[in-house]
C-alpha positions as CSV (number, residue, x, y, z in Angstrom):
1,M,-6.7,2.7,-0.6
2,T,-7.2,-1.1,0.5
3,F,-10.7,-2.0,2.6
4,L,-10.1,-5.5,4.3
5,A,-13.2,-7.0,6.6
6,Q,-11.3,-8.9,9.4
7,T,-11.7,-12.0,10.8
8,D,-10.8,-14.3,14.0
9,V,-8.0,-16.2,11.7
10,P,-5.1,-14.3,12.3
11,G,-2.3,-13.8,9.4
12,L,-2.4,-10.3,8.4
13,Q,0.7,-8.9,9.3
14,V,1.8,-5.1,8.7
15,R,5.3,-3.8,8.5
16,M,6.5,-1.4,11.4
17,P,9.2,1.5,10.6
18,S,11.5,-0.5,12.6
19,G,11.4,-3.6,10.2
20,A,9.4,-5.6,12.7
21,W,6.1,-7.3,11.7
22,L,3.3,-7.1,13.5
23,D,-0.4,-8.7,13.6
24,V,-3.0,-6.8,12.7
25,P,-4.9,-6.9,15.9
26,F,-8.6,-8.7,15.3
27,I,-11.7,-6.4,16.2
28,P,-15.2,-7.7,15.5
29,G,-17.2,-6.0,13.0
30,S,-14.2,-4.0,11.8
31,F,-11.8,-3.4,8.7
32,A,-8.2,-3.4,8.5
33,V,-7.3,0.0,6.0
34,N,-4.1,0.4,4.0
35,S,-3.8,4.0,3.1
36,G,-1.7,2.9,0.0
37,D,0.7,4.5,-2.4
38,M,-1.5,6.9,-4.3
39,L,-2.7,8.5,-0.9
40,Q,0.8,9.0,0.3
41,R,1.9,10.5,-3.1
42,W,-1.1,13.1,-2.7
43,T,-0.2,14.1,0.9
44,N,3.1,14.0,0.2
45,G,4.3,11.5,2.7
46,H,1.9,12.3,5.4
47,F,-0.1,9.6,5.3
48,K,1.7,6.5,5.0
49,S,1.6,3.2,2.3
50,T,2.1,0.5,4.6
51,P,3.8,-2.9,3.3
52,H,2.2,-5.9,4.5
53,R,1.6,-9.7,4.0
54,A,-0.8,-12.4,4.8
55,L,1.1,-15.1,6.0
56,P,-0.7,-18.7,5.4
57,P,-3.2,-20.1,7.9
58,V,-2.7,-22.9,10.0
59,G,-5.2,-25.4,10.9
60,R,-8.5,-23.6,9.4
61,H,-9.1,-21.9,6.3
62,R,-9.1,-18.1,5.7
63,Y,-10.9,-16.4,3.1
64,A,-10.1,-12.7,2.4
65,I,-12.1,-10.3,0.1
66,P,-10.5,-7.1,-0.1
67,F,-12.3,-3.8,-1.9
68,F,-9.5,-1.7,-3.8
69,L,-10.4,1.9,-4.3
70,G,-8.3,3.8,-6.5
71,P,-8.2,6.7,-9.2
72,Q,-9.2,6.4,-12.9
73,F,-6.0,5.2,-15.1
74,D,-5.5,9.0,-17.0
75,W,-5.8,10.9,-13.4
76,V,-2.6,13.0,-12.8
77,I,-1.1,12.1,-8.9
78,E,0.7,15.2,-7.6
79,C,1.1,16.7,-4.0
80,L,-2.0,18.3,-2.9
81,P,-2.0,21.6,-2.5
82,T,-2.6,21.5,1.5
83,C,0.3,19.1,2.2
84,T,3.3,21.4,0.8
85,G,4.6,24.4,1.9
86,P,8.1,26.4,1.7
87,D,9.6,24.2,3.9
88,D,7.7,21.0,2.6
89,P,8.1,21.0,-1.0
90,P,6.6,18.3,-3.1
91,R,8.3,14.9,-2.7
92,W,7.5,13.2,-6.0
93,E,7.1,14.6,-9.6
94,P,3.7,14.3,-11.3
95,I,2.5,10.9,-12.7
96,T,-0.5,9.6,-14.4
97,Y,-1.9,6.3,-12.3
98,A,-1.4,4.3,-15.1
99,A,2.2,5.2,-15.8
100,W,2.9,4.8,-11.6
101,Q,1.1,1.4,-12.2
102,E,3.3,0.2,-15.0
103,Y,6.2,1.3,-13.0
104,W,5.0,-0.8,-10.0
105,Y,4.1,-3.9,-11.6
106,D,7.7,-3.5,-13.3
107,A,9.7,-3.0,-10.4
108,N,7.6,-5.9,-8.3
109,Y,7.3,-8.5,-10.9
110,D,9.7,-7.8,-14.6
111,P,12.7,-9.5,-13.4
112,K,14.5,-7.4,-16.2
113,A,13.8,-4.6,-13.9
114,Q,14.6,-5.8,-10.7
115,K,18.1,-4.6,-9.4
116,D,18.9,-7.9,-6.9
117,L,17.8,-10.9,-8.4
118,V,19.9,-14.2,-7.6
119,A,20.7,-16.6,-10.6
């Protein structure tokens, strides 16, 4: 999970299921919370991991200090028993957090692992 204290400087956006980007509204004294990929896996997709981005600030500085909360690297991430059933089998195989982190970084930052690179 990620917690981010909000400021009145705009720029944080979330991608909606339609693909459109939506500005995260500023609510004084609030935090933006992203449930993240692990909670999505644990809950069998009941909680969604929200794609998000930060646009460059215009006309003034913006400071963001996120707080990231995640499991230990040796923890096995698998569907919670309360989030599965006969008509809702687990969507993902169990994986350690360390193995998932390696997969995620390779998929997002290793050019050899990315399929659609432009030469």
